[in-house]
C-alpha positions in Angstrom: 0.0 0.0 0.0 2.9 2.4 0.7 3.5 5.1 3.2 0.8 6.6 5.5 1.5 10.0 7.1 0.4 10.7 10.7 -3.3 11.6 10.9 -3.9 10.4 7.3 -6.3 7.6 6.3 -6.9 5.7 3.2 -10.3 4.2 2.3 -11.0 1.8 -0.5 -13.6 -0.8 -1.4 -13.0 -4.4 -2.0 -15.3 -7.1 -3.2 -15.6 -10.7 -2.2 -16.5 -13.5 -4.6 -20.1 -14.5 -4.8 -21.2 -15.8 -1.4 -23.4 -18.8 -0.7 -22.8 -19.0 3.1 -22.3 -16.5 6.0 -18.9 -14.9 6.1 -16.8 -13.6 9.1 -14.3 -11.4 7.3 -11.2 -10.0 9.2 -9.0 -7.3 7.7 -5.5 -6.7 9.1 -3.0 -4.0 8.6 0.7 -3.8 9.5 2.9 -0.7 9.5 6.6 -0.2 10.1 7.4 2.9 12.1 10.8 4.7 11.9 11.9 3.0 15.2 10.5 0.1 17.2 8.5 -2.9 16.3 5.8 -3.0 13.6 2.3 -1.9 14.6 -0.8 -3.9 13.7 -4.5 -3.6 13.9 -7.5 -5.6 12.6 -11.2 -5.3 12.4 -14.0 -7.8 11.4 -17.2 -7.5 9.4 -19.8 -10.2 9.4 -21.9 -10.9 6.3 -25.1 -12.9 6.7 -26.2 -14.6 3.4 -30.0 -15.0 3.2 -32.0 -17.4 1.1 -35.4 -15.9 0.4 -37.9 -18.1 -1.2 -41.7 -18.4 -1.5 -44.1 -21.1 -2.7 -47.7 -21.2 -3.8 -50.1 -24.1 -4.1 -53.5 -23.8 -5.9 -56.0 -26.5 -5.6 -57.7 -28.5 -6.7 -55.3 -29.4 -9.5 -58.2 -29.9 -11.9 -62.0 -29.8 -11.8 -64.9 -30.2 -14.3 -68.1 -28.2 -14.0 -71.2 -27.5 -16.1 -71.4 -24.2 -17.8 -72.6 -21.5 -15.5 -71.5 -23.2 -12.4 -69.1 -21.6 -9.9 -65.8 -23.1 -8.8 -63.8 -22.6 -5.7 -60.0 -22.6 -5.5 -57.8 -22.8 -2.4 -54.6 -20.8 -2.5 -51.9 -21.6 0.0 -48.8 -19.3 0.2 -45.7 -20.5 2.2 -42.6 -18.6 3.0 -40.0 -21.3 2.2 -37.0 -19.2 2.8 -35.0 -18.2 5.9 -36.1 -14.5 6.2 -39.3 -12.6 6.7 -40.9 -11.2 3.5 -42.8 -8.0 3.2 -45.3 -6.8 0.6 -46.5 -10.3 -0.2 -49.1 -10.1 -2.9 -51.1 -12.9 -4.6 -52.5 -12.3 -8.1 -55.1 -14.5 -9.8 -56.1 -12.8 -13.0 -59.0 -15.2 -13.9 -60.5 -15.1 -10.4 -59.6 -11.7 -8.9 -61.5 -12.5 -5.7 -59.1 -15.4 -5.3 -62.0 -17.8 -4.3 -64.9 -17.9 -6.8 -65.8 -17.3 -10.4 -68.7 -18.1 -12.6 -67.5 -20.0 -15.6 -68.6 -20.2 -19.2 -65.4 -21.7 -20.9 -62.5 -24.0 -19.9 -59.3 -22.4 -18.8 -56.1 -22.8 -17.0 -56.3 -20.7 -13.8 -52.8 -19.4 -12.6 -52.2 -17.8 -9.3 -48.9 -16.0 -8.6 -47.3 -14.7 -5.5 -44.5 -12.2 -5.0 -42.6 -11.3 -1.8 -39.9 -8.8 -1.0 -36.9 -9.9 1.2 -34.8 -7.5 3.3 -32.2 -7.4 0.5 -31.9 -8.7 -3.0 -34.5 -9.2 -5.7 -38.2 -10.1 -5.1 -39.1 -13.8 -4.9 -42.0 -15.2 -6.9 -43.9 -18.5 -7.4 -46.9 -19.6 -9.4 -49.2 -22.6 -9.6 -52.1 -23.4 -11.9 -55.4 -25.3 -11.6 -57.0 -26.2 -14.9 -60.8 -26.1 -15.1 -62.9 -27.9 -17.7 -66.3 -26.4 -18.3 -68.8 -28.6 -20.1 -71.6 -27.1 -22.1 -74.9 -29.0 -21.7 -74.6 -30.3 -25.3 -71.0 -31.4 -24.7 -71.8 -33.7 -21.8 -71.7 -37.5 -22.3 -74.6 -39.0 -20.4 -74.2 -42.5 -18.9 -76.9 -45.0 -18.0 -79.7 -43.1 -19.7 -83.0 -44.9 -19.8 -85.4 -44.1 -22.6 -89.0 -45.1 -22.3 -91.7 -45.0 -24.9 -94.9 -43.8 -23.4 
């Protein structure tokens, strides 16, 4: 580093490689005065690596209904990471109420969730629950008895 005059200081940034685990980082400095032994100092900085994650389950995984019927979905959101999340939002574009919809056509219903960890990018997950809607003319009837009156 070179000489350092009395009362002066030098500041610089250094970067660690990409971390996947916590780090206890100790920096040390040694200086050689004009007389006497070398002088040393050290200081530590701890880095906690977090693993934010979120999951979503939408059920049932599939259902069939007659046209005009309503369906109910259950959405379960789980924080699967190791830190609290804020601003957790669930979106379900085809059933905005997140629980019921009146249906006229088959569709794949997707719910998504997003959470914001203390640091780093948002975490997201999604799950789908397909719904088959049968129009009355599309239904195959079983065990139909026809009588001639």
